[in-house]
N, C-alpha and C positions, 0 to 999 in steps of 0.2 A: 549543564544538562548532560546526563550520561548518554552513552550510545544507544541503549535500549529505549530510553525516553525519546531520543532524536528520531529513531526509526518509527515509533508510534505517532509522533507529531507530524513527521514528514508524510507518512502514509495517509493520515487524516487529511492533510492539506491537499495532497494530490488527488485523493479520492473525491473530495468535495469539488475541487477544480474541474474535474471531469464529470461531475454530477452522478457519481456512482453510489449505490447503497453498499453496505458492508457485504451483503450477499453477492452482489454483482462483482465486486472486487475479488471476493473469495473464489468465485468461479473463474475469473480471469487469471488469477495467480495459482489456481489449482490447490486451494486450501479450503477448509470449511469456515463458515461464517463465525463460529465461536472463536476460532483461532485468531482471525482478523480482529475481532472485537477485543480479545485479550491483549493483543499487541497495542492497539490504539489506546486502550484504557491503562496501559502500563502495568498490567498484571503478570506479564511474562518476566521471569528472572533471567533467562538466557535466550538468546536468539542465535541460531547457527548462521554462518556466512552464506550457506546455500539458501537459507530462507530469505535473507536480504537480497540475494541475487535474483530469486524468483519474484520478489516484490518489485524490485527495480525494473526487471524485464517487463513486467506488466505495463509499465509506463515508458518502455523503450529507453531506459536509462542504464548506465553502468553503475556499479555499486558506489564508486567515488562520487558520481554526480548525485545519486540518491542521498548520500550522507554529507554532502557539501554543506557548509554553514548557511548558504542562501538557497532558497528553493529554486530549482532550475526554472528558467523563464519559459522554455519551450519543451513541452512534453506531449506525447500522444499515446494512445492506447495500443497495445500490441496487437489486438484484434477487436473486431466489433463485438459489442456486448449487447445481448438481448435484454432490453429493459424489463425490470420487475414491475408488473402491474399492481402488485400488492402495495408497494410503497409510493406509487405515483398518484 
């Protein structure tokens, strides 16, 4: 698995663990939903380190924890997310 695929897979795992929609995660990490969707779907060819830092920070993780081979056991959200009523 390459690094970009790992980022997308890890992002999806953590997002689902915390019961977030892609829109909610995008708001938490200050991206747009389309960007998060492209990362999770593996359609991005490049991802900047600063992007991975923001994604990791959304789950209170350091980049090395976010990219570790095993999904971190304990994660939390960087801040409270207002649930989307559209998807619930």
